[in-house]
N, C-alpha and C positions, 0 to 999 in steps of 0.2 A: 479378255480381261485387261490386257495391256492398253488396248485402244480406249476402253471405258475409263481407265484411270487417267489416261492422257487427256481426255475431254474434260474430266473433273479438273485437272490442273490448269488447263487453258481457261475454263470458266472462272476458276478462282483468281487467276491472274488478271483477268479483264473485269472482274467483279466491281471494282471502283467506278468503271464507266457506266455499268448498269445502275449503280446506286445514284450516280450523278444525274443520269436520265430519268430515273424514278423521281428523284426530288424535284427536277425541273417540270416534268409533266404533271405532278401531283401537288406542287407547292408545298412540299413536306420538309420540315426542318428538324424533326426529331431523330433520335438515334436510329441507325439500321445496322445490324450486326453483320460481319463478314459472311460470305457464302459457306465457308466450311463449317461455321457454327450454326447457320440456318439449316443446313443439310442434316445435321444431327437430330433435328426435330422433324425431319421429313419435308421441309419446306425450303428448298434451295432457291427457288425463284421469289424475288421480293414481294410481288403482289400476292403470291400465294401465302407467304410467311405472314403478311400484315392481315390478310383475310381471315386465315386460320386463328391468329391471335384474337382477333375481335370475336370470332365465332366461339372461342373458349371463354373470353371475358364476359360476354353478355349474360349467358345463363348463370355464371358464378355471381356476378354483380346483382342480378335480379333476385337470386336466392338470398343474398346477404340482406337486401332491402326487405325481403319477405320474412326471414326467419331470425335475424339479429335483433334482439329485443332489449339489449342492455343499455343502448343509447349513451355510450361513452362520447365525451366531446370529440375526441380523436382516437378511435380504436386502433389498437396495435394489430397489425395484419402481417402475417408471415406467408410468403410464397415458397413453399417447400418443394424444392426441385425446380427452381426457376428458369434454369437454362439460361438463354441469352435475352430473357424478358419477352418472350412471345405473348404471354398474357400479362405480365407485370407492367409492360409499357402502357397499358390502358388505365390501369390503376395510378400509375405515376403521372399521367396527364392531369389527374384530379387529386394531386398529392395533399392538398390542404385538408381533404376529407379524412385521410388515414395517416397514421405513422407506419411507414412501410419497411418491412424487413424481407430479405431473401437469402436462400442458401442453395447451394448445388454441389454435387460431387466433382464436377468438371472444373478444374481450376482455371482453365482458359475462359470458360463461361463467367465465372465469378469475377475474374480480372476485367472482363468486358463490362459486366454490370457496374463495378465500382467506378469505372471511368464514364460510362454512359448515363448512370443515374446516381449521381453523388448523394442525393438526399435519401436514398434507400440504403439502409444498413445491411451490408452484404458480407457473407463470409463463405468459405469453402468447406463444406461439411464432409463427414466420412460416410462410407457405404453402410456402416452399422451404427446403431444408436450408442451413446446419447448425442443429442445436439447441445451446443453451448449454453442454451437459454435456460434460465431459472424456471422452476415450477410455477404454474398459474400465471404466466406472464402474458400470453396473447388473448385478445378478444376473439379473433378469427384466424384460422389457418386454412389456406386452400392449397390444392395440390392437383395439377393437370398431368396426367399420363405418367404417374410414377407407380402406382399400384399395378398398372398394366404391364410393368416389367419386373416386378418383384418376385423372386422365387418364393414358394409357399411357406418355407420356414422364416422368411423375413417379414411376411404380412403382419403377424400379431405383434412382433416386437416394435415395429414402427407405428402400429396403431396405438400400442401402450405409450410410446414416446409422444405422439401427438396429443394423447389424453394428458400426459404429464405437463406439457407446456401450455395447455389452454386453461384459461380461468374457469371456474364454475360458472355455468350459463353460457360459456363461449361456444362457438360452433366451428366445425371442420367441414370443408367442402372438398371431397375427394373423388377422383374419377376412376372408374373401372370400365372394362370392355367385356360385353357379354353376347347374347344371341343376336342383338341388333347389329353390333359391329361385325360379328361372324358372318351374317347375311350380307352385309355390305362389302365385305372383303376389305382387307387393309394391308398396309406395308409392314405390319408388325413381324409376321412370321408365316411361312408356308406350313400351316399346321397339318398334322398327319392323323386327324381324328375328324369325326363327323359332328354335326350339331346335336344329333341324337346322343352321342356319347358325352358331349358337353353338358346337356341338360341332365342326363343321368347321374353324372359324377359331381356336377355343380361348379367344379373348378378344374382347369387343365393348365399346365405349364409346359412350354416348349423352350429349350435352351438355344440361344443364338450360336451359330457356328463361328461367327467372326467377332465375338465379344471382346477379344484382346485389343481390338481397334477402337473400342468405345472408352473414352476417358472416364476414369474415377470409378469403374465398376469393380465389383468383388469377383470371388470365384465362380459365382453362379449369376447369370444375367440372361434374360430372355423375354418371352411374351406370355402373360397370364390372362386367360379369359375366364370369367366367372359369371354365373347367373344372378339375376336379382334375388331369387329365392336363397341362393347360398349366402349372399351378402346379408340379407335379412336375418338369417339364422346363425351367423358367425360374427357379425360386427356389433352385436347388441349386448356384449358381455359387460361393457363399461359404459358405452355411448347410448343415448336415445336416438334411434333413427327417426328423423323427422320427415324424410321423403327420399325417394329414389326416382329420378327423372331419366327415362330411358332414351339414350341416343342424342341428348341435347347438346353435348359438347362437340362442336365442329361436325354435327350430324354423324356422329361415330360412337363416342364414349358415353356412358351413363354417369350421371351426377348423383353422389351419395351425400346427403346432408345430415350431419350428426350433431348432437348437442351434449356437452359434458354435464 
Protein backbone atom coordinates (compact mmCIF):
# COMPACT_ATOMS: atom_id res chain seq x y z
CA UNK A 1 0.00 0.00 0.00
CA UNK A 2 2.83 2.41 0.88
CA UNK A 3 4.64 1.69 -2.38
CA UNK A 4 1.45 2.23 -4.39
CA UNK A 5 0.86 5.59 -2.71
CA UNK A 6 4.48 6.58 -3.28
CA UNK A 7 4.20 5.81 -7.00
CA UNK A 8 1.08 7.99 -7.19
CA UNK A 9 2.88 10.87 -5.49
CA UNK A 10 5.85 10.59 -7.84
CA UNK A 11 3.56 10.46 -10.88
CA UNK A 12 1.63 13.52 -9.68
CA UNK A 13 4.88 15.40 -9.09
CA UNK A 14 6.20 14.83 -12.62
CA UNK A 15 2.78 15.14 -14.29
CA UNK A 16 3.59 18.62 -15.69
CA UNK A 17 6.31 16.93 -17.76
CA UNK A 18 3.79 14.42 -19.13
CA UNK A 19 1.42 17.27 -19.97
CA UNK A 20 4.20 19.13 -21.79
CA UNK A 21 5.11 16.02 -23.82
CA UNK A 22 1.48 15.32 -24.69
CA UNK A 23 1.01 18.90 -25.91
CA UNK A 24 4.20 18.70 -27.97
CA UNK A 25 3.40 15.36 -29.60
CA UNK A 26 -0.25 16.15 -30.29
CA UNK A 27 -0.02 19.90 -30.99
CA UNK A 28 -2.68 20.33 -28.31
CA UNK A 29 -3.28 23.73 -26.72
CA UNK A 30 -6.46 23.05 -24.73
CA UNK A 31 -6.75 22.59 -20.95
CA UNK A 32 -5.46 19.36 -19.38
CA UNK A 33 -6.38 18.76 -15.72
CA UNK A 34 -3.76 17.55 -13.24
CA UNK A 35 -3.23 13.82 -12.70
CA UNK A 36 -4.89 13.73 -9.27
CA UNK A 37 -8.11 15.06 -10.81
CA UNK A 38 -7.89 12.80 -13.86
CA UNK A 39 -7.50 9.80 -11.56
CA UNK A 40 -10.84 10.54 -9.89
CA UNK A 41 -12.61 9.63 -13.13
CA UNK A 42 -10.43 6.59 -13.64
CA UNK A 43 -8.20 8.11 -16.34
CA UNK A 44 -4.87 9.12 -14.79
CA UNK A 45 -3.02 8.86 -18.11
CA UNK A 46 -3.61 11.85 -20.39
CA UNK A 47 -4.21 9.91 -23.60
CA UNK A 48 -6.72 7.67 -21.83
CA UNK A 49 -8.46 10.68 -20.27
CA UNK A 50 -8.85 12.43 -23.63
CA UNK A 51 -10.02 9.30 -25.43
CA UNK A 52 -12.52 8.43 -22.71
CA UNK A 53 -13.94 11.96 -22.80
CA UNK A 54 -14.48 11.76 -26.54
CA UNK A 55 -16.07 8.32 -26.18
CA UNK A 56 -18.52 9.88 -23.72
CA UNK A 57 -19.11 13.05 -25.73
CA UNK A 58 -19.91 11.54 -29.13
CA UNK A 59 -22.96 9.43 -28.11
CA UNK A 60 -24.33 12.33 -26.04
CA UNK A 61 -23.79 14.82 -28.86
CA UNK A 62 -25.34 12.46 -31.44
CA UNK A 63 -28.38 11.93 -29.20
CA UNK A 64 -28.84 15.68 -28.79
CA UNK A 65 -28.83 16.11 -32.57
CA UNK A 66 -31.36 13.30 -32.94
CA UNK A 67 -33.76 14.06 -30.08
CA UNK A 68 -33.54 17.78 -29.25
CA UNK A 69 -36.35 19.29 -31.31
CA UNK A 70 -36.92 22.72 -29.76
CA UNK A 71 -34.21 24.43 -31.86
CA UNK A 72 -33.33 27.30 -29.54
CA UNK A 73 -30.73 29.60 -31.11
CA UNK A 74 -28.27 28.80 -28.32
CA UNK A 75 -29.69 26.10 -26.02
CA UNK A 76 -28.76 26.20 -22.33
CA UNK A 77 -26.87 22.98 -21.57
CA UNK A 78 -25.87 21.73 -18.11
CA UNK A 79 -23.16 19.16 -17.43
CA UNK A 80 -24.38 17.75 -14.11
CA UNK A 81 -21.41 16.22 -12.30
CA UNK A 82 -18.89 17.64 -14.74
CA UNK A 83 -15.76 16.70 -12.81
CA UNK A 84 -12.77 18.31 -14.52
CA UNK A 85 -14.46 18.45 -17.90
CA UNK A 86 -13.73 15.01 -19.34
CA UNK A 87 -16.89 15.31 -21.49
CA UNK A 88 -17.46 19.06 -21.17
CA UNK A 89 -14.19 19.93 -22.96
CA UNK A 90 -15.60 18.69 -26.27
CA UNK A 91 -18.75 20.77 -25.91
CA UNK A 92 -16.60 23.75 -24.97
CA UNK A 93 -14.64 23.44 -28.22
CA UNK A 94 -17.93 24.25 -29.96
CA UNK A 95 -19.09 26.79 -27.43
CA UNK A 96 -20.80 29.01 -30.00
CA UNK A 97 -23.47 26.32 -30.36
CA UNK A 98 -24.49 26.19 -26.68
CA UNK A 99 -24.71 28.28 -23.53
CA UNK A 100 -22.75 25.94 -21.26
CA UNK A 101 -23.16 25.39 -17.52
CA UNK A 102 -21.45 22.92 -15.19
CA UNK A 103 -21.65 21.80 -11.58
CA UNK A 104 -19.85 19.24 -9.43
CA UNK A 105 -19.62 18.34 -5.74
CA UNK A 106 -15.80 18.35 -5.84
CA UNK A 107 -14.66 21.90 -5.06
CA UNK A 108 -11.21 21.32 -6.58
CA UNK A 109 -12.84 20.15 -9.84
CA UNK A 110 -15.14 23.18 -9.92
CA UNK A 111 -12.19 25.50 -9.27
CA UNK A 112 -10.33 23.91 -12.17
CA UNK A 113 -13.31 24.32 -14.53
CA UNK A 114 -13.69 27.99 -13.60
CA UNK A 115 -10.07 28.58 -14.57
CA UNK A 116 -9.87 26.27 -17.60
CA UNK A 117 -13.25 27.12 -19.15
CA UNK A 118 -14.11 30.70 -18.17
CA UNK A 119 -17.00 30.84 -20.63
CA UNK A 120 -18.74 27.93 -18.84
CA UNK A 121 -20.86 29.04 -15.88
CA UNK A 122 -19.66 26.71 -13.14
CA UNK A 123 -20.43 26.27 -9.46
CA UNK A 124 -19.76 23.72 -6.73
CA UNK A 125 -23.00 21.92 -5.93
CA UNK A 126 -24.04 19.89 -2.91
CA UNK A 127 -24.45 16.11 -2.64
CA UNK A 128 -28.21 16.49 -2.11
CA UNK A 129 -30.76 18.61 -4.04
CA UNK A 130 -31.63 21.32 -4.81
CA UNK A 131 -29.35 22.95 -7.37
CA UNK A 132 -29.18 26.76 -7.56
CA UNK A 133 -30.89 26.96 -10.95
CA UNK A 134 -34.45 28.15 -11.36
CA UNK A 135 -37.18 25.84 -12.58
CA UNK A 136 -37.69 25.29 -16.33
CA UNK A 137 -34.27 26.79 -17.08
CA UNK A 138 -32.29 24.31 -19.19
CA UNK A 139 -32.95 22.98 -22.66
CA UNK A 140 -30.57 20.05 -22.18
CA UNK A 141 -29.02 18.36 -19.16
CA UNK A 142 -26.47 15.60 -19.56
CA UNK A 143 -24.74 13.62 -16.83
CA UNK A 144 -22.01 11.01 -17.32
CA UNK A 145 -21.28 8.43 -14.60
CA UNK A 146 -23.29 10.02 -11.79
CA UNK A 147 -26.27 7.68 -11.42
CA UNK A 148 -23.70 4.86 -11.50
CA UNK A 149 -22.59 6.06 -8.05
CA UNK A 150 -25.79 7.26 -6.38
CA UNK A 151 -27.23 5.21 -3.52
CA UNK A 152 -30.75 4.00 -4.23
CA UNK A 153 -32.48 6.56 -2.01
CA UNK A 154 -30.77 9.39 -3.95
CA UNK A 155 -31.79 8.34 -7.46
CA UNK A 156 -35.38 9.59 -7.44
CA UNK A 157 -34.69 12.93 -5.66
CA UNK A 158 -32.04 13.76 -8.27
CA UNK A 159 -34.30 12.66 -11.12
CA UNK A 160 -36.95 14.99 -9.71
CA UNK A 161 -34.40 17.82 -9.56
CA UNK A 162 -33.31 17.31 -13.16
CA UNK A 163 -37.00 17.34 -14.14
CA UNK A 164 -37.49 20.60 -12.23
CA UNK A 165 -34.68 22.51 -13.94
CA UNK A 166 -35.52 21.29 -17.47
CA UNK A 167 -37.80 23.29 -19.72
CA UNK A 168 -40.94 21.55 -20.98
CA UNK A 169 -39.81 19.62 -24.05
CA UNK A 170 -36.20 19.64 -22.84
CA UNK A 171 -34.14 16.47 -22.79
CA UNK A 172 -31.96 14.79 -20.17
CA UNK A 173 -29.20 12.39 -21.15
CA UNK A 174 -28.14 10.30 -18.16
CA UNK A 175 -25.85 7.30 -17.98
CA UNK A 176 -26.34 4.09 -16.03
CA UNK A 177 -24.38 0.86 -15.88
CA UNK A 178 -26.04 -2.52 -16.23
CA UNK A 179 -25.52 -6.00 -17.58
CA UNK A 180 -23.33 -4.77 -20.46
CA UNK A 181 -20.93 -3.08 -18.05
CA UNK A 182 -21.15 -6.00 -15.63
CA UNK A 183 -19.96 -8.38 -18.33
CA UNK A 184 -17.17 -6.00 -19.35
CA UNK A 185 -15.90 -5.68 -15.80
CA UNK A 186 -15.15 -2.20 -14.46
CA UNK A 187 -13.10 -0.26 -11.94
CA UNK A 188 -16.28 0.77 -10.14
CA UNK A 189 -16.48 -1.98 -7.54
CA UNK A 190 -15.62 -5.58 -6.84
CA UNK A 191 -19.27 -6.60 -6.59
CA UNK A 192 -20.33 -9.51 -4.45
CA UNK A 193 -23.30 -10.65 -6.53
CA UNK A 194 -23.87 -12.44 -9.82
CA UNK A 195 -25.33 -11.09 -13.03
CA UNK A 196 -28.32 -13.37 -12.45
CA UNK A 197 -28.96 -11.63 -9.12
CA UNK A 198 -28.70 -8.25 -10.82
CA UNK A 199 -31.20 -9.24 -13.51
CA UNK A 200 -33.57 -10.68 -10.89
CA UNK A 201 -33.40 -7.64 -8.59
CA UNK A 202 -33.10 -5.02 -11.34
CA UNK A 203 -30.79 -2.79 -9.31
CA UNK A 204 -27.91 -3.40 -6.90
CA UNK A 205 -25.79 -1.00 -4.87
CA UNK A 206 -22.37 -1.58 -3.27
CA UNK A 207 -20.84 0.89 -0.84
CA UNK A 208 -17.24 1.99 -1.44
CA UNK A 209 -14.85 1.17 1.38
CA UNK A 210 -12.72 4.29 0.86
CA UNK A 211 -15.44 6.85 0.15
CA UNK A 212 -13.99 9.24 2.75
CA UNK A 213 -11.17 9.89 0.26
CA UNK A 214 -13.59 10.96 -2.46
CA UNK A 215 -14.22 14.75 -2.32
CA UNK A 216 -17.74 16.11 -1.96
CA UNK A 217 -19.60 12.86 -1.28
CA UNK A 218 -22.22 12.27 1.38
CA UNK A 219 -22.64 9.56 4.00
CA UNK A 220 -23.27 6.95 1.31
CA UNK A 221 -21.35 6.58 -1.95
CA UNK A 222 -20.59 3.56 -4.08
CA UNK A 223 -21.45 1.74 -7.30
CA UNK A 224 -24.97 1.24 -8.64
CA UNK A 225 -25.77 -1.27 -11.36
CA UNK A 226 -29.25 -1.34 -12.88
CA UNK A 227 -30.83 -3.19 -15.76
CA UNK A 228 -32.49 -1.55 -18.74
CA UNK A 229 -35.83 -3.06 -17.70
CA UNK A 230 -35.48 -1.50 -14.24
CA UNK A 231 -34.78 1.91 -15.77
CA UNK A 232 -37.75 1.62 -18.13
CA UNK A 233 -40.08 0.70 -15.28
CA UNK A 234 -38.88 3.27 -12.75
CA UNK A 235 -37.70 6.35 -14.63
CA UNK A 236 -40.96 6.92 -16.49
CA UNK A 237 -42.95 8.48 -13.62
CA UNK A 238 -42.42 12.02 -14.93
CA UNK A 239 -40.15 11.70 -17.94
CA UNK A 240 -40.88 10.17 -21.31
CA UNK A 241 -38.16 7.65 -22.06
CA UNK A 242 -37.13 8.24 -25.66
CA UNK A 243 -34.38 5.66 -25.91
CA UNK A 244 -31.88 3.60 -23.95
CA UNK A 245 -28.64 2.86 -25.79
CA UNK A 246 -26.77 -0.01 -24.22
CA UNK A 247 -23.03 0.32 -23.62
CA UNK A 248 -22.49 3.31 -25.93
CA UNK A 249 -20.77 5.52 -23.34
CA UNK A 250 -17.06 4.66 -23.49
CA UNK A 251 -18.04 1.09 -24.40
CA UNK A 252 -19.31 0.65 -20.86
CA UNK A 253 -22.30 2.71 -19.67
CA UNK A 254 -25.84 2.82 -21.03
CA UNK A 255 -27.22 6.17 -22.23
CA UNK A 256 -30.78 6.96 -21.11
CA UNK A 257 -32.51 9.70 -23.11
CA UNK A 258 -35.47 11.38 -21.40
CA UNK A 259 -37.87 14.16 -22.37
CA UNK A 260 -39.79 16.39 -19.98
